[in-house]
ZAVONU-313630 format. One record per residue (C-alpha): residue number from 1; z, x, y. Coordinates in Angstrom, 1 decimal. Example, Ala and Ser with C-alpha at 12.3 -4.5 7.8 and 13.67 -1.06 7.14 Angstrom:
residues 2
i = 1, Z = 7.8, X = 12.3, Y = -4.5 .
i = 2, Z = 7.1, X = 13.7, Y = -1.1 .
end
This chain:
residues 298
i = 1, Z = 17.5, X = -13.4, Y = -11.0 .
i = 2, Z = 15.4, X = -11.9, Y = -13.9 .
i = 3, Z = 12.2, X = -9.9, Y = -14.1 .
i = 4, Z = 9.6, X = -9.0, Y = -16.7 .
i = 5, Z = 6.7, X = -6.5, Y = -16.8 .
i = 6, Z = 3.6, X = -7.0, Y = -19.0 .
i = 7, Z = 1.9, X = -3.7, Y = -19.7 .
i = 8, Z = -1.6, X = -4.5, Y = -21.1 .
i = 9, Z = -4.6, X = -2.5, Y = -21.9 .
i = 10, Z = -6.2, X = -3.3, Y = -18.5 .
i = 11, Z = -3.5, X = -4.8, Y = -16.2 .
i = 12, Z = 0.2, X = -4.4, Y = -15.3 .
i = 13, Z = 2.0, X = -7.6, Y = -14.2 .
i = 14, Z = 5.4, X = -8.1, Y = -12.7 .
i = 15, Z = 7.2, X = -11.4, Y = -12.7 .
i = 16, Z = 10.5, X = -12.1, Y = -10.9 .
i = 17, Z = 12.2, X = -15.5, Y = -11.5 .
i = 18, Z = 15.2, X = -17.2, Y = -10.1 .
i = 19, Z = 18.0, X = -18.4, Y = -12.4 .
i = 20, Z = 16.3, X = -21.8, Y = -12.7 .
i = 21, Z = 13.0, X = -20.3, Y = -13.9 .
i = 22, Z = 11.3, X = -20.6, Y = -10.5 .
i = 23, Z = 8.8, X = -17.9, Y = -9.6 .
i = 24, Z = 10.0, X = -15.6, Y = -6.9 .
i = 25, Z = 7.4, X = -12.9, Y = -7.2 .
i = 26, Z = 4.3, X = -12.7, Y = -9.4 .
i = 27, Z = 1.9, X = -9.7, Y = -8.9 .
i = 28, Z = -0.6, X = -7.8, Y = -10.9 .
i = 29, Z = -2.5, X = -4.5, Y = -10.7 .
i = 30, Z = -5.6, X = -3.6, Y = -12.7 .
i = 31, Z = -4.9, X = -0.1, Y = -13.9 .
i = 32, Z = -7.0, X = 0.3, Y = -17.1 .
i = 33, Z = -4.3, X = 2.1, Y = -19.0 .
i = 34, Z = -6.4, X = 1.7, Y = -22.2 .
i = 35, Z = -9.6, X = 3.1, Y = -20.7 .
i = 36, Z = -11.1, X = 5.9, Y = -22.6 .
i = 37, Z = -9.1, X = 5.5, Y = -25.8 .
i = 38, Z = -12.0, X = 4.5, Y = -28.0 .
i = 39, Z = -12.0, X = 1.7, Y = -30.5 .
i = 40, Z = -9.3, X = 3.0, Y = -32.8 .
i = 41, Z = -6.2, X = 5.3, Y = -32.3 .
i = 42, Z = -6.4, X = 7.5, Y = -29.3 .
i = 43, Z = -4.5, X = 8.8, Y = -26.3 .
i = 44, Z = -3.8, X = 7.5, Y = -22.8 .
i = 45, Z = -5.8, X = 9.5, Y = -20.3 .
i = 46, Z = -3.7, X = 11.5, Y = -17.8 .
i = 47, Z = -5.3, X = 9.8, Y = -14.8 .
i = 48, Z = -4.5, X = 6.4, Y = -16.3 .
i = 49, Z = -0.9, X = 7.3, Y = -17.0 .
i = 50, Z = -0.5, X = 8.6, Y = -13.4 .
i = 51, Z = -1.9, X = 5.3, Y = -12.0 .
i = 52, Z = 0.3, X = 3.2, Y = -14.3 .
i = 53, Z = 3.4, X = 5.2, Y = -13.4 .
i = 54, Z = 2.7, X = 4.7, Y = -9.7 .
i = 55, Z = 2.5, X = 0.9, Y = -10.3 .
i = 56, Z = 5.7, X = 0.9, Y = -12.4 .
i = 57, Z = 7.5, X = 2.9, Y = -9.7 .
i = 58, Z = 6.5, X = 0.2, Y = -7.2 .
i = 59, Z = 7.5, X = -2.6, Y = -9.6 .
i = 60, Z = 10.9, X = -1.0, Y = -10.1 .
i = 61, Z = 11.4, X = -1.0, Y = -6.3 .
i = 62, Z = 10.2, X = -4.6, Y = -5.9 .
i = 63, Z = 12.5, X = -5.8, Y = -8.8 .
i = 64, Z = 15.4, X = -4.0, Y = -7.2 .
i = 65, Z = 14.7, X = -5.5, Y = -3.8 .
i = 66, Z = 15.0, X = -9.0, Y = -5.5 .
i = 67, Z = 18.3, X = -8.2, Y = -7.2 .
i = 68, Z = 17.1, X = -7.0, Y = -10.6 .
i = 69, Z = 17.9, X = -3.3, Y = -11.3 .
i = 70, Z = 15.2, X = -1.4, Y = -13.3 .
i = 71, Z = 17.3, X = -1.2, Y = -16.4 .
i = 72, Z = 17.6, X = -5.0, Y = -16.5 .
i = 73, Z = 13.8, X = -5.6, Y = -16.3 .
i = 74, Z = 12.3, X = -6.8, Y = -19.6 .
i = 75, Z = 9.2, X = -4.6, Y = -19.9 .
i = 76, Z = 6.9, X = -5.0, Y = -22.8 .
i = 77, Z = 3.6, X = -3.2, Y = -23.8 .
i = 78, Z = 0.9, X = -4.5, Y = -26.1 .
i = 79, Z = -2.3, X = -3.5, Y = -27.8 .
i = 80, Z = -3.3, X = -0.2, Y = -26.2 .
i = 81, Z = 0.3, X = 1.0, Y = -26.4 .
i = 82, Z = 0.4, X = 0.2, Y = -30.1 .
i = 83, Z = -2.7, X = 2.4, Y = -30.6 .
i = 84, Z = -1.9, X = 5.2, Y = -28.2 .
i = 85, Z = -0.4, X = 8.2, Y = -29.9 .
i = 86, Z = 1.2, X = 9.5, Y = -26.7 .
i = 87, Z = 2.7, X = 6.1, Y = -25.8 .
i = 88, Z = 6.3, X = 7.1, Y = -26.8 .
i = 89, Z = 6.3, X = 10.2, Y = -24.6 .
i = 90, Z = 4.7, X = 8.3, Y = -21.7 .
i = 91, Z = 7.3, X = 5.5, Y = -21.8 .
i = 92, Z = 10.1, X = 8.1, Y = -22.0 .
i = 93, Z = 8.7, X = 9.6, Y = -18.8 .
i = 94, Z = 8.6, X = 6.1, Y = -17.3 .
i = 95, Z = 12.2, X = 5.6, Y = -18.2 .
i = 96, Z = 13.3, X = 8.9, Y = -16.6 .
i = 97, Z = 11.4, X = 8.3, Y = -13.4 .
i = 98, Z = 11.8, X = 4.6, Y = -12.9 .
i = 99, Z = 14.8, X = 3.4, Y = -15.0 .
i = 100, Z = 12.5, X = 0.9, Y = -16.7 .
i = 101, Z = 12.8, X = 0.8, Y = -20.5 .
i = 102, Z = 9.5, X = -0.2, Y = -22.1 .
i = 103, Z = 9.3, X = -1.9, Y = -25.5 .
i = 104, Z = 6.1, X = -1.7, Y = -27.4 .
i = 105, Z = 6.0, X = -5.1, Y = -29.1 .
i = 106, Z = 4.3, X = -6.1, Y = -32.3 .
i = 107, Z = 1.3, X = -8.4, Y = -32.4 .
i = 108, Z = 3.4, X = -11.2, Y = -33.8 .
i = 109, Z = 5.9, X = -10.9, Y = -30.9 .
i = 110, Z = 3.0, X = -10.7, Y = -28.4 .
i = 111, Z = 1.6, X = -13.9, Y = -29.8 .
i = 112, Z = 4.9, X = -15.7, Y = -29.8 .
i = 113, Z = 5.7, X = -14.8, Y = -26.2 .
i = 114, Z = 2.2, X = -15.6, Y = -25.0 .
i = 115, Z = 2.5, X = -19.1, Y = -26.7 .
i = 116, Z = 5.9, X = -19.8, Y = -25.1 .
i = 117, Z = 4.7, X = -18.7, Y = -21.7 .
i = 118, Z = 1.2, X = -20.1, Y = -21.5 .
i = 119, Z = 1.8, X = -23.7, Y = -22.3 .
i = 120, Z = 4.4, X = -24.3, Y = -19.6 .
i = 121, Z = 3.3, X = -26.5, Y = -16.7 .
i = 122, Z = 0.1, X = -27.9, Y = -18.3 .
i = 123, Z = -0.3, X = -31.5, Y = -19.4 .
i = 124, Z = -1.7, X = -31.3, Y = -22.9 .
i = 125, Z = -2.5, X = -33.9, Y = -25.5 .
i = 126, Z = -0.4, X = -34.2, Y = -28.7 .
i = 127, Z = -1.6, X = -32.7, Y = -31.8 .
i = 128, Z = -3.2, X = -29.3, Y = -32.7 .
i = 129, Z = -3.4, X = -26.7, Y = -30.0 .
i = 130, Z = -4.9, X = -23.3, Y = -29.7 .
i = 131, Z = -4.2, X = -20.5, Y = -27.3 .
i = 132, Z = -6.7, X = -17.6, Y = -26.8 .
i = 133, Z = -5.8, X = -14.4, Y = -24.9 .
i = 134, Z = -8.7, X = -12.1, Y = -24.5 .
i = 135, Z = -6.9, X = -8.9, Y = -23.6 .
i = 136, Z = -8.2, X = -5.4, Y = -22.9 .
i = 137, Z = -7.6, X = -4.1, Y = -26.3 .
i = 138, Z = -7.5, X = -7.1, Y = -28.6 .
i = 139, Z = -7.9, X = -10.9, Y = -28.5 .
i = 140, Z = -5.0, X = -13.0, Y = -29.7 .
i = 141, Z = -5.7, X = -16.4, Y = -31.1 .
i = 142, Z = -2.7, X = -18.6, Y = -31.7 .
i = 143, Z = -2.5, X = -22.0, Y = -33.3 .
i = 144, Z = 0.2, X = -24.6, Y = -33.3 .
i = 145, Z = 1.1, X = -28.2, Y = -32.8 .
i = 146, Z = 3.4, X = -30.0, Y = -30.5 .
i = 147, Z = 4.0, X = -26.7, Y = -28.7 .
i = 148, Z = 5.3, X = -25.2, Y = -31.9 .
i = 149, Z = 3.5, X = -22.0, Y = -32.8 .
i = 150, Z = 2.2, X = -22.1, Y = -36.5 .
i = 151, Z = 0.0, X = -19.1, Y = -36.9 .
i = 152, Z = -1.7, X = -16.2, Y = -35.1 .
i = 153, Z = -4.6, X = -13.9, Y = -35.6 .
i = 154, Z = -5.2, X = -10.6, Y = -33.7 .
i = 155, Z = -9.0, X = -9.9, Y = -33.4 .
i = 156, Z = -9.8, X = -6.3, Y = -32.8 .
i = 157, Z = -12.1, X = -7.1, Y = -29.9 .
i = 158, Z = -10.9, X = -6.6, Y = -26.3 .
i = 159, Z = -12.6, X = -6.5, Y = -22.9 .
i = 160, Z = -12.1, X = -2.8, Y = -22.3 .
i = 161, Z = -12.8, X = -1.7, Y = -25.8 .
i = 162, Z = -16.1, X = -3.7, Y = -26.0 .
i = 163, Z = -17.2, X = -2.6, Y = -22.5 .
i = 164, Z = -16.7, X = 1.1, Y = -23.4 .
i = 165, Z = -18.2, X = 0.7, Y = -26.9 .
i = 166, Z = -21.3, X = -1.2, Y = -26.0 .
i = 167, Z = -21.9, X = -1.7, Y = -22.2 .
i = 168, Z = -20.6, X = 1.1, Y = -20.2 .
i = 169, Z = -19.7, X = 0.7, Y = -16.5 .
i = 170, Z = -23.2, X = 0.7, Y = -15.0 .
i = 171, Z = -26.1, X = -1.7, Y = -15.3 .
i = 172, Z = -26.1, X = -3.4, Y = -18.7 .
i = 173, Z = -29.3, X = -3.5, Y = -20.8 .
i = 174, Z = -30.2, X = -6.6, Y = -22.8 .
i = 175, Z = -30.3, X = -4.5, Y = -25.9 .
i = 176, Z = -26.7, X = -3.3, Y = -25.3 .
i = 177, Z = -25.5, X = -6.8, Y = -24.6 .
i = 178, Z = -27.2, X = -8.1, Y = -27.8 .
i = 179, Z = -25.3, X = -5.5, Y = -29.8 .
i = 180, Z = -22.1, X = -6.5, Y = -28.2 .
i = 181, Z = -22.8, X = -10.2, Y = -28.9 .
i = 182, Z = -23.7, X = -9.4, Y = -32.5 .
i = 183, Z = -20.3, X = -7.6, Y = -33.0 .
i = 184, Z = -18.4, X = -10.4, Y = -31.3 .
i = 185, Z = -20.2, X = -13.0, Y = -33.4 .
i = 186, Z = -19.3, X = -11.2, Y = -36.6 .
i = 187, Z = -15.6, X = -10.9, Y = -35.7 .
i = 188, Z = -15.1, X = -14.4, Y = -34.3 .
i = 189, Z = -17.3, X = -15.9, Y = -37.0 .
i = 190, Z = -14.6, X = -14.9, Y = -39.6 .
i = 191, Z = -11.9, X = -16.8, Y = -37.6 .
i = 192, Z = -10.8, X = -19.8, Y = -39.7 .
i = 193, Z = -10.3, X = -23.0, Y = -37.7 .
i = 194, Z = -9.3, X = -25.6, Y = -40.3 .
i = 195, Z = -8.4, X = -28.2, Y = -37.7 .
i = 196, Z = -10.3, X = -28.8, Y = -34.5 .
i = 197, Z = -7.7, X = -28.4, Y = -31.7 .
i = 198, Z = -7.1, X = -31.2, Y = -29.3 .
i = 199, Z = -7.0, X = -28.6, Y = -26.6 .
i = 200, Z = -7.7, X = -24.9, Y = -26.3 .
i = 201, Z = -5.8, X = -22.9, Y = -23.6 .
i = 202, Z = -7.1, X = -19.6, Y = -22.3 .
i = 203, Z = -4.7, X = -17.1, Y = -20.7 .
i = 204, Z = -4.8, X = -13.8, Y = -19.0 .
i = 205, Z = -7.1, X = -12.1, Y = -16.5 .
i = 206, Z = -10.5, X = -12.8, Y = -18.0 .
i = 207, Z = -9.8, X = -16.6, Y = -18.1 .
i = 208, Z = -8.0, X = -16.8, Y = -14.7 .
i = 209, Z = -10.7, X = -14.7, Y = -13.0 .
i = 210, Z = -13.5, X = -16.8, Y = -14.4 .
i = 211, Z = -11.6, X = -20.0, Y = -13.3 .
i = 212, Z = -11.2, X = -18.6, Y = -9.8 .
i = 213, Z = -14.9, X = -17.8, Y = -9.7 .
i = 214, Z = -15.9, X = -21.3, Y = -10.9 .
i = 215, Z = -13.6, X = -22.8, Y = -8.2 .
i = 216, Z = -15.3, X = -20.6, Y = -5.5 .
i = 217, Z = -12.0, X = -19.1, Y = -4.4 .
i = 218, Z = -12.2, X = -16.2, Y = -1.9 .
i = 219, Z = -8.8, X = -15.0, Y = -2.9 .
i = 220, Z = -6.7, X = -15.7, Y = -6.0 .
i = 221, Z = -4.6, X = -18.8, Y = -5.8 .
i = 222, Z = -2.4, X = -19.3, Y = -8.9 .
i = 223, Z = -1.6, X = -23.0, Y = -8.2 .
i = 224, Z = -5.4, X = -23.9, Y = -8.2 .
i = 225, Z = -6.2, X = -21.8, Y = -11.3 .
i = 226, Z = -3.3, X = -23.0, Y = -13.5 .
i = 227, Z = -4.3, X = -26.0, Y = -15.5 .
i = 228, Z = -7.9, X = -25.9, Y = -14.5 .
i = 229, Z = -10.8, X = -26.7, Y = -16.9 .
i = 230, Z = -13.4, X = -24.1, Y = -17.7 .
i = 231, Z = -16.4, X = -25.4, Y = -19.6 .
i = 232, Z = -18.6, X = -23.6, Y = -22.2 .
i = 233, Z = -21.6, X = -24.3, Y = -19.9 .
i = 234, Z = -19.8, X = -22.5, Y = -17.0 .
i = 235, Z = -19.1, X = -19.5, Y = -19.2 .
i = 236, Z = -22.8, X = -19.3, Y = -20.2 .
i = 237, Z = -23.8, X = -19.5, Y = -16.5 .
i = 238, Z = -21.4, X = -16.6, Y = -15.6 .
i = 239, Z = -22.7, X = -14.5, Y = -18.5 .
i = 240, Z = -26.2, X = -15.1, Y = -17.2 .
i = 241, Z = -25.2, X = -14.0, Y = -13.7 .
i = 242, Z = -23.2, X = -10.9, Y = -14.8 .
i = 243, Z = -25.6, X = -9.6, Y = -17.3 .
i = 244, Z = -28.4, X = -8.4, Y = -15.0 .
i = 245, Z = -26.1, X = -7.4, Y = -12.1 .
i = 246, Z = -25.5, X = -3.8, Y = -11.1 .
i = 247, Z = -22.0, X = -2.4, Y = -10.9 .
i = 248, Z = -21.9, X = -2.9, Y = -7.1 .
i = 249, Z = -23.3, X = -6.5, Y = -7.5 .
i = 250, Z = -20.6, X = -7.3, Y = -10.1 .
i = 251, Z = -17.8, X = -6.1, Y = -7.8 .
i = 252, Z = -19.2, X = -8.2, Y = -4.9 .
i = 253, Z = -19.5, X = -11.2, Y = -7.3 .
i = 254, Z = -16.0, X = -10.8, Y = -8.6 .
i = 255, Z = -14.4, X = -10.0, Y = -5.2 .
i = 256, Z = -11.4, X = -12.2, Y = -6.2 .
i = 257, Z = -10.4, X = -9.5, Y = -8.8 .
i = 258, Z = -12.8, X = -6.5, Y = -8.4 .
i = 259, Z = -10.8, X = -4.5, Y = -11.0 .
i = 260, Z = -12.1, X = -6.8, Y = -13.6 .
i = 261, Z = -15.7, X = -6.8, Y = -12.5 .
i = 262, Z = -16.9, X = -4.3, Y = -15.2 .
i = 263, Z = -15.1, X = -6.0, Y = -18.2 .
i = 264, Z = -15.7, X = -9.6, Y = -17.3 .
i = 265, Z = -19.0, X = -9.9, Y = -19.1 .
i = 266, Z = -17.4, X = -8.8, Y = -22.4 .
i = 267, Z = -14.4, X = -11.1, Y = -21.7 .
i = 268, Z = -16.6, X = -14.2, Y = -21.0 .
i = 269, Z = -18.5, X = -13.5, Y = -24.2 .
i = 270, Z = -15.3, X = -13.4, Y = -26.3 .
i = 271, Z = -14.0, X = -16.6, Y = -24.7 .
i = 272, Z = -17.3, X = -18.5, Y = -25.2 .
i = 273, Z = -17.6, X = -17.4, Y = -28.8 .
i = 274, Z = -14.0, X = -18.5, Y = -29.6 .
i = 275, Z = -14.7, X = -21.9, Y = -27.9 .
i = 276, Z = -17.8, X = -22.3, Y = -30.0 .
i = 277, Z = -15.9, X = -21.4, Y = -33.2 .
i = 278, Z = -13.1, X = -23.9, Y = -32.3 .
i = 279, Z = -15.8, X = -26.5, Y = -31.7 .
i = 280, Z = -14.6, X = -27.2, Y = -28.2 .
i = 281, Z = -16.8, X = -27.7, Y = -25.1 .
i = 282, Z = -14.1, X = -26.6, Y = -22.6 .
i = 283, Z = -10.8, X = -24.9, Y = -22.3 .
i = 284, Z = -7.8, X = -25.3, Y = -20.0 .
i = 285, Z = -6.8, X = -22.2, Y = -18.1 .
i = 286, Z = -3.2, X = -21.0, Y = -17.8 .
i = 287, Z = -2.0, X = -18.6, Y = -15.1 .
i = 288, Z = 1.1, X = -18.0, Y = -17.2 .
i = 289, Z = 1.6, X = -16.0, Y = -20.3 .
i = 290, Z = 3.4, X = -13.1, Y = -21.9 .
i = 291, Z = 5.4, X = -12.2, Y = -18.8 .
i = 292, Z = 6.8, X = -15.7, Y = -18.7 .
i = 293, Z = 7.4, X = -16.0, Y = -22.5 .
i = 294, Z = 9.6, X = -12.9, Y = -22.6 .
i = 295, Z = 12.0, X = -14.4, Y = -20.1 .
i = 296, Z = 12.5, X = -17.7, Y = -22.1 .
i = 297, Z = 16.1, X = -17.6, Y = -23.3 .
i = 298, Z = 16.4, X = -16.6, Y = -26.9 .
end
């Protein structure tokens, strides 16, 4: 048995696999560890650290129950943890209280693990591929061919960062959304895509939640989401629905993952703009990702 934990800017995910790579347990909790940090360097808020620690204590117990002691769990942290000045002290506290040792990985390692994990179990055409991971703190865009990663770019736009910078957590005004869209257009517009990918694969919570909504799921079902196709037209429809909604209406609309209700508009905008830049009309959605990639034998 083996286990991994992905500590992102918005969600914490635990994966337990059998020795053959089969999924034994796969759970997530939206904690918002990166909330309130601001667009640049900052600090984890005390309430967010408390919430994250509670989840990690539960994850340590769950991993142990499945035969993986906390010190054997491969725990990695990404964008928000690279920016948080109090991340080292927080993760030392996590180690003391849970036994889990957290590694804050580089953007290059994050891209490599995401690439390895996200492409598994999806039938894809040969040729150029692109993976996009719109996370809470940044968006990773990874390119390769024949499942071999060739390059990666980390865009400093993330769902939590953009929501806090432009939209807030209440009703969104058209003017605020226009400013967000202008910023996203500027960042993604500088993304060089020399070869149109044969397929674009979207990973992580924004993509999987939107896929679940498009499928009309009342509860999240990984097997139905993984490998699904999400069109640019569908993304535009969900943006049009989310934009005028109140906070309460968004939560009702996104009942399959209410913790993402406030940041989904920003995430859908990022994903749509990357699709447009890559000149694709749709993307495939992967329920797998970083947490799977870190368990691939080295």
